[in-house]
C-alpha positions, 0 to 999 in steps of 0.5 A: 576664502583661500585659494587651493594651492597644490604641489605641481603635478609630477610628470606634468608635460602640459604646456603652462604659462606660469607666473611667479606669485611669491616665496611662501615661507614655512616653519619646521624646516619643511616646505610642508610645515605651517606657513610663516607669512612674516618671512614671505618674499617677492619673486626677485628676492634671494632667499637666505640659507636655512629658510624653508618654504616654496615658490607659489606660481599661478597658471595664468590660463587655468587660474590654478596655483602651485607650489614649486621649488620646495625647500627644506632649511638644509636644502642645497641652494642652486647657486652651489651647483653653479660653482665650477668645482661643484660635484654631487656627494656620491661622485667619488663612488662611481663615475656617471654620465652627466646631462647638459642643457642648453637654454635660450635666455628668454626661456630660462625662467620657464625652464628653471621653474619647470625643472625645479617643480619636477625635482621638488615633487619627485625627490622631496623627502616629504613627497 
C-alpha cells in the first residue's frame, strides 16, 4: 500500500528531522499533476529546467512524508536568485527592504528545506 504523502503544513514551526527521499516528477506542468515515475531523480541530481514535480522528504521521527519545493515547469529555479544581478520582476515599481539570512553551513540543507517547504505551500498557484 502507498504511503500518504501530503504537502508540508504551512506555518508549521515544529522542529523536524527531515531526510530527502527523492525528486518526484509530475506531468501537466504542475507539482500536483499525475506522477511521472520515469523522470524521478535522487536527492543529489540537478533537475532540468521545464520539469515539474516536488521533493519528497521523510520526517524521521514521525514517519510522515511530505512534498516540499513544489515546482511548476515554468518555476524560477533557485540558481537564478544566486546571480549577483538578480532582482525580482517588480523591483522597478517600488523600492522595498530586503531580508538577509546568515546560515551556518551545517544547517544550510535543513534551512533551505524548511524555507522552500513554506514557500511552496504559501505561494503555489495550486495551493
